[in-house]
Jmol script that loads the backbone (N, CA, C; Angstrom):
load data "model"
ATOM      1  N   MET A   1     -54.601  19.413  18.964  1.00  0.00           N
ATOM      2  CA  MET A   1     -54.728  19.360  17.529  1.00  0.00           C
ATOM      3  C   MET A   1     -53.363  19.052  16.937  1.00  0.00           C
ATOM      4  N   GLU A   2     -53.359  18.088  16.076  1.00  0.00           N
ATOM      5  CA  GLU A   2     -52.122  17.675  15.422  1.00  0.00           C
ATOM      6  C   GLU A   2     -52.150  18.079  13.949  1.00  0.00           C
ATOM      7  N   PRO A   3     -51.049  18.316  13.306  1.00  0.00           N
ATOM      8  CA  PRO A   3     -49.683  18.141  13.782  1.00  0.00           C
ATOM      9  C   PRO A   3     -49.119  19.348  14.525  1.00  0.00           C
ATOM     10  N   LEU A   4     -49.931  20.370  14.806  1.00  0.00           N
ATOM     11  CA  LEU A   4     -49.424  21.565  15.488  1.00  0.00           C
ATOM     12  C   LEU A   4     -49.115  21.347  16.965  1.00  0.00           C
ATOM     13  N   GLY A   5     -49.769  20.379  17.571  1.00  0.00           N
ATOM     14  CA  GLY A   5     -49.556  20.143  18.989  1.00  0.00           C
ATOM     15  C   GLY A   5     -50.196  21.201  19.872  1.00  0.00           C
ATOM     16  N   ILE A   6     -51.291  21.807  19.410  1.00  0.00           N
ATOM     17  CA  ILE A   6     -51.973  22.840  20.194  1.00  0.00           C
ATOM     18  C   ILE A   6     -53.205  22.267  20.876  1.00  0.00           C
ATOM     19  N   GLU A   7     -53.618  22.922  21.951  1.00  0.00           N
ATOM     20  CA  GLU A   7     -54.830  22.536  22.664  1.00  0.00           C
ATOM     21  C   GLU A   7     -55.777  23.726  22.638  1.00  0.00           C
ATOM     22  N   ILE A   8     -57.017  23.462  22.254  1.00  0.00           N
ATOM     23  CA  ILE A   8     -58.038  24.512  22.128  1.00  0.00           C
ATOM     24  C   ILE A   8     -59.227  24.140  23.004  1.00  0.00           C
ATOM     25  N   GLU A   9     -59.745  25.107  23.709  1.00  0.00           N
ATOM     26  CA  GLU A   9     -60.960  24.926  24.501  1.00  0.00           C
ATOM     27  C   GLU A   9     -62.140  25.380  23.637  1.00  0.00           C
ATOM     28  N   ALA A  10     -63.071  24.478  23.370  1.00  0.00           N
ATOM     29  CA  ALA A  10     -64.221  24.805  22.524  1.00  0.00           C
ATOM     30  C   ALA A  10     -65.460  25.014  23.386  1.00  0.00           C
ATOM     31  N   PRO A  11     -66.077  26.182  23.292  1.00  0.00           N
ATOM     32  CA  PRO A  11     -67.336  26.402  24.009  1.00  0.00           C
ATOM     33  C   PRO A  11     -68.409  25.436  23.512  1.00  0.00           C
ATOM     34  N   PRO A  12     -69.367  25.071  24.360  1.00  0.00           N
ATOM     35  CA  PRO A  12     -70.436  24.163  23.938  1.00  0.00           C
ATOM     36  C   PRO A  12     -71.155  24.686  22.695  1.00  0.00           C
ATOM     37  N   GLY A  13     -71.376  23.801  21.743  1.00  0.00           N
ATOM     38  CA  GLY A  13     -72.107  24.148  20.532  1.00  0.00           C
ATOM     39  C   GLY A  13     -71.271  24.715  19.415  1.00  0.00           C
ATOM     40  N   GLU A  14     -70.003  25.039  19.673  1.00  0.00           N
ATOM     41  CA  GLU A  14     -69.144  25.619  18.639  1.00  0.00           C
ATOM     42  C   GLU A  14     -68.504  24.506  17.812  1.00  0.00           C
ATOM     43  N   THR A  15     -68.375  24.743  16.506  1.00  0.00           N
ATOM     44  CA  THR A  15     -67.739  23.739  15.657  1.00  0.00           C
ATOM     45  C   THR A  15     -66.240  23.693  15.944  1.00  0.00           C
ATOM     46  N   VAL A  16     -65.632  22.591  15.581  1.00  0.00           N
ATOM     47  CA  VAL A  16     -64.185  22.443  15.757  1.00  0.00           C
ATOM     48  C   VAL A  16     -63.467  23.565  15.017  1.00  0.00           C
ATOM     49  N   MET A  17     -63.862  23.825  13.784  1.00  0.00           N
ATOM     50  CA  MET A  17     -63.207  24.866  12.993  1.00  0.00           C
ATOM     51  C   MET A  17     -63.349  26.240  13.650  1.00  0.00           C
ATOM     52  N   ASP A  18     -64.537  26.589  14.079  1.00  0.00           N
ATOM     53  CA  ASP A  18     -64.745  27.896  14.699  1.00  0.00           C
ATOM     54  C   ASP A  18     -63.940  28.036  15.990  1.00  0.00           C
ATOM     55  N   ALA A  19     -63.841  26.954  16.765  1.00  0.00           N
ATOM     56  CA  ALA A  19     -63.062  27.004  18.007  1.00  0.00           C
ATOM     57  C   ALA A  19     -61.592  27.265  17.710  1.00  0.00           C
ATOM     58  N   VAL A  20     -61.056  26.594  16.703  1.00  0.00           N
ATOM     59  CA  VAL A  20     -59.654  26.766  16.343  1.00  0.00           C
ATOM     60  C   VAL A  20     -59.418  28.163  15.762  1.00  0.00           C
ATOM     61  N   CYS A  21     -60.295  28.599  14.868  1.00  0.00           N
ATOM     62  CA  CYS A  21     -60.136  29.918  14.247  1.00  0.00           C
ATOM     63  C   CYS A  21     -60.274  31.051  15.264  1.00  0.00           C
ATOM     64  N   SER A  22     -61.127  30.869  16.261  1.00  0.00           N
ATOM     65  CA  SER A  22     -61.309  31.919  17.269  1.00  0.00           C
ATOM     66  C   SER A  22     -60.061  32.108  18.134  1.00  0.00           C
ATOM     67  N   GLN A  23     -59.151  31.144  18.084  1.00  0.00           N
ATOM     68  CA  GLN A  23     -57.897  31.247  18.831  1.00  0.00           C
ATOM     69  C   GLN A  23     -56.747  31.757  17.957  1.00  0.00           C
ATOM     70  N   GLY A  24     -57.084  32.280  16.760  1.00  0.00           N
ATOM     71  CA  GLY A  24     -56.084  32.913  15.914  1.00  0.00           C
ATOM     72  C   GLY A  24     -55.411  32.010  14.902  1.00  0.00           C
ATOM     73  N   TYR A  25     -56.066  30.923  14.541  1.00  0.00           N
ATOM     74  CA  TYR A  25     -55.505  30.009  13.544  1.00  0.00           C
ATOM     75  C   TYR A  25     -56.325  30.065  12.258  1.00  0.00           C
ATOM     76  N   PHE A  26     -55.661  29.774  11.158  1.00  0.00           N
ATOM     77  CA  PHE A  26     -56.296  29.700   9.839  1.00  0.00           C
ATOM     78  C   PHE A  26     -56.569  28.234   9.535  1.00  0.00           C
ATOM     79  N   TRP A  27     -57.799  27.920   9.172  1.00  0.00           N
ATOM     80  CA  TRP A  27     -58.189  26.562   8.778  1.00  0.00           C
ATOM     81  C   TRP A  27     -58.533  26.634   7.291  1.00  0.00           C
ATOM     82  N   PRO A  28     -57.819  25.917   6.434  1.00  0.00           N
ATOM     83  CA  PRO A  28     -58.031  26.035   4.987  1.00  0.00           C
ATOM     84  C   PRO A  28     -59.397  25.507   4.545  1.00  0.00           C
ATOM     85  N   VAL A  29     -60.113  26.344   3.807  1.00  0.00           N
ATOM     86  CA  VAL A  29     -61.407  25.966   3.240  1.00  0.00           C
ATOM     87  C   VAL A  29     -61.530  26.518   1.830  1.00  0.00           C
ATOM     88  N   GLY A  30     -62.487  26.006   1.087  1.00  0.00           N
ATOM     89  CA  GLY A  30     -62.738  26.483  -0.265  1.00  0.00           C
ATOM     90  C   GLY A  30     -64.174  26.925  -0.451  1.00  0.00           C
ATOM     91  N   CYS A  31     -64.890  27.087   0.660  1.00  0.00           N
ATOM     92  CA  CYS A  31     -66.281  27.543   0.591  1.00  0.00           C
ATOM     93  C   CYS A  31     -66.486  28.543   1.726  1.00  0.00           C
ATOM     94  N   ALA A  32     -67.711  28.830   2.057  1.00  0.00           N
ATOM     95  CA  ALA A  32     -68.027  29.805   3.106  1.00  0.00           C
ATOM     96  C   ALA A  32     -68.133  29.142   4.477  1.00  0.00           C
ATOM     97  N   LYS A  33     -67.327  28.102   4.699  1.00  0.00           N
ATOM     98  CA  LYS A  33     -67.340  27.335   5.951  1.00  0.00           C
ATOM     99  C   LYS A  33     -68.715  26.736   6.211  1.00  0.00           C
ATOM    100  N   ASN A  34     -69.340  26.270   5.133  1.00  0.00           N
ATOM    101  CA  ASN A  34     -70.690  25.717   5.265  1.00  0.00           C
ATOM    102  C   ASN A  34     -70.786  24.255   4.840  1.00  0.00           C
ATOM    103  N   GLY A  35     -69.652  23.577   4.685  1.00  0.00           N
ATOM    104  CA  GLY A  35     -69.662  22.148   4.406  1.00  0.00           C
ATOM    105  C   GLY A  35     -69.736  21.750   2.956  1.00  0.00           C
ATOM    106  N   GLU A  36     -69.727  22.696   2.048  1.00  0.00           N
ATOM    107  CA  GLU A  36     -69.894  22.360   0.637  1.00  0.00           C
ATOM    108  C   GLU A  36     -68.629  21.835  -0.026  1.00  0.00           C
ATOM    109  N   CYS A  37     -67.463  22.350   0.345  1.00  0.00           N
ATOM    110  CA  CYS A  37     -66.236  21.978  -0.371  1.00  0.00           C
ATOM    111  C   CYS A  37     -65.570  20.730   0.204  1.00  0.00           C
ATOM    112  N   THR A  38     -65.763  20.439   1.441  1.00  0.00           N
ATOM    113  CA  THR A  38     -65.145  19.352   2.213  1.00  0.00           C
ATOM    114  C   THR A  38     -63.642  19.529   2.398  1.00  0.00           C
ATOM    115  N   ASN A  39     -63.092  20.697   2.077  1.00  0.00           N
ATOM    116  CA  ASN A  39     -61.659  20.936   2.289  1.00  0.00           C
ATOM    117  C   ASN A  39     -61.298  20.945   3.773  1.00  0.00           C
ATOM    118  N   CYS A  40     -62.260  21.162   4.627  1.00  0.00           N
ATOM    119  CA  CYS A  40     -61.981  21.225   6.061  1.00  0.00           C
ATOM    120  C   CYS A  40     -61.973  19.850   6.713  1.00  0.00           C
ATOM    121  N   ALA A  41     -62.115  18.798   5.916  1.00  0.00           N
ATOM    122  CA  ALA A  41     -62.159  17.443   6.471  1.00  0.00           C
ATOM    123  C   ALA A  41     -60.945  17.189   7.349  1.00  0.00           C
ATOM    124  N   MET A  42     -61.207  16.582   8.495  1.00  0.00           N
ATOM    125  CA  MET A  42     -60.162  16.286   9.479  1.00  0.00           C
ATOM    126  C   MET A  42     -60.289  14.829   9.887  1.00  0.00           C
ATOM    127  N   GLU A  43     -59.253  14.324  10.504  1.00  0.00           N
ATOM    128  CA  GLU A  43     -59.294  12.973  11.061  1.00  0.00           C
ATOM    129  C   GLU A  43     -59.375  13.102  12.571  1.00  0.00           C
ATOM    130  N   ILE A  44     -60.322  12.417  13.170  1.00  0.00           N
ATOM    131  CA  ILE A  44     -60.425  12.381  14.623  1.00  0.00           C
ATOM    132  C   ILE A  44     -59.524  11.249  15.098  1.00  0.00           C
ATOM    133  N   ILE A  45     -58.433  11.618  15.774  1.00  0.00           N
ATOM    134  CA  ILE A  45     -57.457  10.639  16.241  1.00  0.00           C
ATOM    135  C   ILE A  45     -57.953   9.939  17.500  1.00  0.00           C
ATOM    136  N   SER A  46     -58.548  10.694  18.404  1.00  0.00           N
ATOM    137  CA  SER A  46     -59.148  10.092  19.592  1.00  0.00           C
ATOM    138  C   SER A  46     -60.381  10.894  19.984  1.00  0.00           C
ATOM    139  N   GLY A  47     -61.343  10.199  20.583  1.00  0.00           N
ATOM    140  CA  GLY A  47     -62.568  10.846  21.018  1.00  0.00           C
ATOM    141  C   GLY A  47     -63.676  10.828  19.988  1.00  0.00           C
ATOM    142  N   VAL A  48     -63.626   9.878  19.054  1.00  0.00           N
ATOM    143  CA  VAL A  48     -64.643   9.846  17.997  1.00  0.00           C
ATOM    144  C   VAL A  48     -66.061   9.724  18.566  1.00  0.00           C
ATOM    145  N   GLY A  49     -66.188   9.170  19.748  1.00  0.00           N
ATOM    146  CA  GLY A  49     -67.495   9.070  20.390  1.00  0.00           C
ATOM    147  C   GLY A  49     -67.911  10.329  21.126  1.00  0.00           C
ATOM    148  N   ARG A  50     -67.043  11.335  21.107  1.00  0.00           N
ATOM    149  CA  ARG A  50     -67.338  12.581  21.818  1.00  0.00           C
ATOM    150  C   ARG A  50     -67.505  13.758  20.855  1.00  0.00           C
ATOM    151  N   VAL A  51     -68.097  13.494  19.712  1.00  0.00           N
ATOM    152  CA  VAL A  51     -68.415  14.553  18.755  1.00  0.00           C
ATOM    153  C   VAL A  51     -69.887  14.439  18.365  1.00  0.00           C
ATOM    154  N   SER A  52     -70.412  15.518  17.834  1.00  0.00           N
ATOM    155  CA  SER A  52     -71.801  15.525  17.383  1.00  0.00           C
ATOM    156  C   SER A  52     -72.003  14.490  16.275  1.00  0.00           C
ATOM    157  N   ALA A  53     -73.216  14.025  16.155  1.00  0.00           N
ATOM    158  CA  ALA A  53     -73.546  13.065  15.099  1.00  0.00           C
ATOM    159  C   ALA A  53     -73.426  13.730  13.734  1.00  0.00           C
ATOM    160  N   MET A  54     -73.081  12.944  12.731  1.00  0.00           N
ATOM    161  CA  MET A  54     -72.992  13.466  11.372  1.00  0.00           C
ATOM    162  C   MET A  54     -74.404  13.733  10.847  1.00  0.00           C
ATOM    163  N   GLY A  55     -74.605  14.949  10.381  1.00  0.00           N
ATOM    164  CA  GLY A  55     -75.901  15.317   9.830  1.00  0.00           C
ATOM    165  C   GLY A  55     -76.035  14.941   8.365  1.00  0.00           C
ATOM    166  N   ARG A  56     -77.241  15.025   7.877  1.00  0.00           N
ATOM    167  CA  ARG A  56     -77.538  14.669   6.485  1.00  0.00           C
ATOM    168  C   ARG A  56     -76.736  15.504   5.495  1.00  0.00           C
ATOM    169  N   PHE A  57     -76.634  16.809   5.732  1.00  0.00           N
ATOM    170  CA  PHE A  57     -75.918  17.701   4.826  1.00  0.00           C
ATOM    171  C   PHE A  57     -74.436  17.345   4.763  1.00  0.00           C
ATOM    172  N   GLU A  58     -73.828  17.107   5.929  1.00  0.00           N
ATOM    173  CA  GLU A  58     -72.416  16.723   5.968  1.00  0.00           C
ATOM    174  C   GLU A  58     -72.205  15.408   5.221  1.00  0.00           C
ATOM    175  N   ARG A  59     -73.054  14.435   5.479  1.00  0.00           N
ATOM    176  CA  ARG A  59     -72.955  13.125   4.820  1.00  0.00           C
ATOM    177  C   ARG A  59     -73.089  13.270   3.299  1.00  0.00           C
ATOM    178  N   GLN A  60     -74.077  14.009   2.849  1.00  0.00           N
ATOM    179  CA  GLN A  60     -74.294  14.190   1.407  1.00  0.00           C
ATOM    180  C   GLN A  60     -73.087  14.835   0.731  1.00  0.00           C
ATOM    181  N   ASN A  61     -72.518  15.850   1.370  1.00  0.00           N
ATOM    182  CA  ASN A  61     -71.379  16.533   0.758  1.00  0.00           C
ATOM    183  C   ASN A  61     -70.114  15.688   0.779  1.00  0.00           C
ATOM    184  N   LEU A  62     -69.904  14.917   1.824  1.00  0.00           N
ATOM    185  CA  LEU A  62     -68.753  14.008   1.833  1.00  0.00           C
ATOM    186  C   LEU A  62     -68.877  12.986   0.702  1.00  0.00           C
ATOM    187  N   VAL A  63     -70.059  12.415   0.546  1.00  0.00           N
ATOM    188  CA  VAL A  63     -70.271  11.433  -0.524  1.00  0.00           C
ATOM    189  C   VAL A  63     -70.096  12.093  -1.890  1.00  0.00           C
ATOM    190  N   ARG A  64     -70.655  13.274  -2.069  1.00  0.00           N
ATOM    191  CA  ARG A  64     -70.571  13.982  -3.349  1.00  0.00           C
ATOM    192  C   ARG A  64     -69.130  14.333  -3.706  1.00  0.00           C
ATOM    193  N   GLN A  65     -68.363  14.804  -2.731  1.00  0.00           N
ATOM    194  CA  GLN A  65     -67.006  15.275  -3.002  1.00  0.00           C
ATOM    195  C   GLN A  65     -65.942  14.182  -2.896  1.00  0.00           C
ATOM    196  N   ARG A  66     -66.153  13.195  -2.008  1.00  0.00           N
ATOM    197  CA  ARG A  66     -65.095  12.228  -1.709  1.00  0.00           C
ATOM    198  C   ARG A  66     -65.486  10.777  -1.930  1.00  0.00           C
ATOM    199  N   GLY A  67     -66.731  10.542  -2.329  1.00  0.00           N
ATOM    200  CA  GLY A  67     -67.164   9.186  -2.624  1.00  0.00           C
ATOM    201  C   GLY A  67     -67.871   8.522  -1.454  1.00  0.00           C
ATOM    202  N   ALA A  68     -68.640   7.482  -1.764  1.00  0.00           N
ATOM    203  CA  ALA A  68     -69.468   6.796  -0.769  1.00  0.00           C
ATOM    204  C   ALA A  68     -68.655   6.201   0.376  1.00  0.00           C
ATOM    205  N   ARG A  69     -67.456   5.768   0.114  1.00  0.00           N
ATOM    206  CA  ARG A  69     -66.634   5.142   1.162  1.00  0.00           C
ATOM    207  C   ARG A  69     -66.183   6.148   2.215  1.00  0.00           C
ATOM    208  N   SER A  70     -66.226   7.433   1.888  1.00  0.00           N
ATOM    209  CA  SER A  70     -65.753   8.444   2.837  1.00  0.00           C
ATOM    210  C   SER A  70     -66.587   8.475   4.114  1.00  0.00           C
ATOM    211  N   VAL A  71     -67.835   8.090   4.056  1.00  0.00           N
ATOM    212  CA  VAL A  71     -68.685   8.139   5.251  1.00  0.00           C
ATOM    213  C   VAL A  71     -68.649   6.828   6.045  1.00  0.00           C
ATOM    214  N   GLU A  72     -67.901   5.852   5.565  1.00  0.00           N
ATOM    215  CA  GLU A  72     -67.771   4.587   6.293  1.00  0.00           C
ATOM    216  C   GLU A  72     -66.817   4.700   7.469  1.00  0.00           C
ATOM    217  N   ASP A  73     -65.886   5.630   7.424  1.00  0.00           N
ATOM    218  CA  ASP A  73     -64.915   5.814   8.503  1.00  0.00           C
ATOM    219  C   ASP A  73     -65.397   6.937   9.412  1.00  0.00           C
ATOM    220  N   PRO A  74     -65.797   6.629  10.645  1.00  0.00           N
ATOM    221  CA  PRO A  74     -66.315   7.675  11.535  1.00  0.00           C
ATOM    222  C   PRO A  74     -65.265   8.699  11.959  1.00  0.00           C
ATOM    223  N   ARG A  75     -63.990   8.434  11.658  1.00  0.00           N
ATOM    224  CA  ARG A  75     -62.935   9.378  12.028  1.00  0.00           C
ATOM    225  C   ARG A  75     -62.838  10.546  11.058  1.00  0.00           C
ATOM    226  N   LEU A  76     -63.380  10.405   9.839  1.00  0.00           N
ATOM    227  CA  LEU A  76     -63.348  11.486   8.846  1.00  0.00           C
ATOM    228  C   LEU A  76     -64.581  12.355   9.028  1.00  0.00           C
ATOM    229  N   ARG A  77     -64.356  13.597   9.407  1.00  0.00           N
ATOM    230  CA  ARG A  77     -65.459  14.525   9.622  1.00  0.00           C
ATOM    231  C   ARG A  77     -65.093  15.895   9.087  1.00  0.00           C
ATOM    232  N   LEU A  78     -66.121  16.699   8.826  1.00  0.00           N
ATOM    233  CA  LEU A  78     -65.925  18.079   8.400  1.00  0.00           C
ATOM    234  C   LEU A  78     -65.844  18.963   9.646  1.00  0.00           C
ATOM    235  N   ALA A  79     -64.765  19.710   9.767  1.00  0.00           N
ATOM    236  CA  ALA A  79     -64.549  20.548  10.947  1.00  0.00           C
ATOM    237  C   ALA A  79     -65.584  21.657  11.061  1.00  0.00           C
ATOM    238  N   CYS A  80     -66.144  22.082   9.935  1.00  0.00           N
ATOM    239  CA  CYS A  80     -67.139  23.161   9.969  1.00  0.00           C
ATOM    240  C   CYS A  80     -68.517  22.664  10.401  1.00  0.00           C
ATOM    241  N   GLN A  81     -68.690  21.352  10.483  1.00  0.00           N
ATOM    242  CA  GLN A  81     -69.983  20.782  10.858  1.00  0.00           C
ATOM    243  C   GLN A  81     -69.929  20.040  12.191  1.00  0.00           C
ATOM    244  N   THR A  82     -68.741  19.662  12.634  1.00  0.00           N
ATOM    245  CA  THR A  82     -68.569  18.808  13.808  1.00  0.00           C
ATOM    246  C   THR A  82     -68.366  19.644  15.060  1.00  0.00           C
ATOM    247  N   ARG A  83     -69.090  19.262  16.096  1.00  0.00           N
ATOM    248  CA  ARG A  83     -68.967  19.924  17.398  1.00  0.00           C
ATOM    249  C   ARG A  83     -68.400  18.935  18.408  1.00  0.00           C
ATOM    250  N   ALA A  84     -67.408  19.372  19.162  1.00  0.00           N
ATOM    251  CA  ALA A  84     -66.832  18.527  20.207  1.00  0.00           C
ATOM    252  C   ALA A  84     -67.788  18.478  21.390  1.00  0.00           C
ATOM    253  N   GLU A  85     -67.993  17.288  21.923  1.00  0.00           N
ATOM    254  CA  GLU A  85     -68.839  17.100  23.102  1.00  0.00           C
ATOM    255  C   GLU A  85     -68.015  16.511  24.237  1.00  0.00           C
ATOM    256  N   GLY A  86     -66.748  16.815  24.230  1.00  0.00           N
ATOM    257  CA  GLY A  86     -65.796  16.318  25.217  1.00  0.00           C
ATOM    258  C   GLY A  86     -64.409  16.448  24.618  1.00  0.00           C
ATOM    259  N   ASP A  87     -63.440  15.858  25.275  1.00  0.00           N
ATOM    260  CA  ASP A  87     -62.066  15.940  24.786  1.00  0.00           C
ATOM    261  C   ASP A  87     -61.874  15.094  23.539  1.00  0.00           C
ATOM    262  N   ILE A  88     -61.302  15.716  22.510  1.00  0.00           N
ATOM    263  CA  ILE A  88     -60.981  15.015  21.267  1.00  0.00           C
ATOM    264  C   ILE A  88     -59.598  15.465  20.804  1.00  0.00           C
ATOM    265  N   VAL A  89     -58.993  14.671  19.951  1.00  0.00           N
ATOM    266  CA  VAL A  89     -57.747  15.042  19.281  1.00  0.00           C
ATOM    267  C   VAL A  89     -57.997  14.876  17.796  1.00  0.00           C
ATOM    268  N   VAL A  90     -57.711  15.932  17.027  1.00  0.00           N
ATOM    269  CA  VAL A  90     -57.925  15.881  15.577  1.00  0.00           C
ATOM    270  C   VAL A  90     -56.621  16.146  14.847  1.00  0.00           C
ATOM    271  N   TYR A  91     -56.578  15.688  13.613  1.00  0.00           N
ATOM    272  CA  TYR A  91     -55.412  15.882  12.753  1.00  0.00           C
ATOM    273  C   TYR A  91     -55.878  16.569  11.474  1.00  0.00           C
ATOM    274  N   LYS A  92     -55.206  17.670  11.133  1.00  0.00           N
ATOM    275  CA  LYS A  92     -55.511  18.396   9.903  1.00  0.00           C
ATOM    276  C   LYS A  92     -54.265  19.150   9.452  1.00  0.00           C
ATOM    277  N   ARG A  93     -53.760  18.812   8.297  1.00  0.00           N
ATOM    278  CA  ARG A  93     -52.630  19.554   7.716  1.00  0.00           C
ATOM    279  C   ARG A  93     -53.138  20.891   7.176  1.00  0.00           C
ATOM    280  N   GLY A  94     -52.293  21.901   7.198  1.00  0.00           N
ATOM    281  CA  GLY A  94     -52.629  23.194   6.624  1.00  0.00           C
ATOM    282  C   GLY A  94     -53.163  24.208   7.614  1.00  0.00           C
ATOM    283  N   VAL A  95     -53.486  23.771   8.828  1.00  0.00           N
ATOM    284  CA  VAL A  95     -53.914  24.728   9.853  1.00  0.00           C
ATOM    285  C   VAL A  95     -52.656  25.409  10.368  1.00  0.00           C
ATOM    286  N   GLU A  96     -52.704  26.745  10.416  1.00  0.00           N
ATOM    287  CA  GLU A  96     -51.517  27.505  10.831  1.00  0.00           C
ATOM    288  C   GLU A  96     -51.921  28.797  11.494  1.00  0.00           C
ATOM    289  N   PRO A  97     -51.021  29.408  12.228  1.00  0.00           N
ATOM    290  CA  PRO A  97     -51.353  30.701  12.852  1.00  0.00           C
ATOM    291  C   PRO A  97     -51.758  31.711  11.775  1.00  0.00           C
ATOM    292  N   ALA A  98     -52.804  32.471  12.049  1.00  0.00           N
ATOM    293  CA  ALA A  98     -53.306  33.447  11.072  1.00  0.00           C
ATOM    294  C   ALA A  98     -52.409  34.656  10.992  1.00  0.00           C
TER     295      ALA A  98
END
end "model"
wireframe off; spacefill off
backbone 0.3
color backbone group
């Protein structure tokens, strides 16, 4: 995970955010980690093909909060909705040790 340079092991089915938070890090959000605020949006630097598909709820909230063009880039995803299905590298400013 960048820019911290940390590596996190995510159990199958766990969201990126939950995997990072379970290792003692704070991930900035403005909602109940349910995809409504989109503050948890991250950039997938590598491994974009190794994440869960974007669901309808995630897509709707990205469009509502960030505009229609936000869903055109497959690298922009919500950490609270995205599950890693293999090795990925993500970038998110504001993540820090809790």
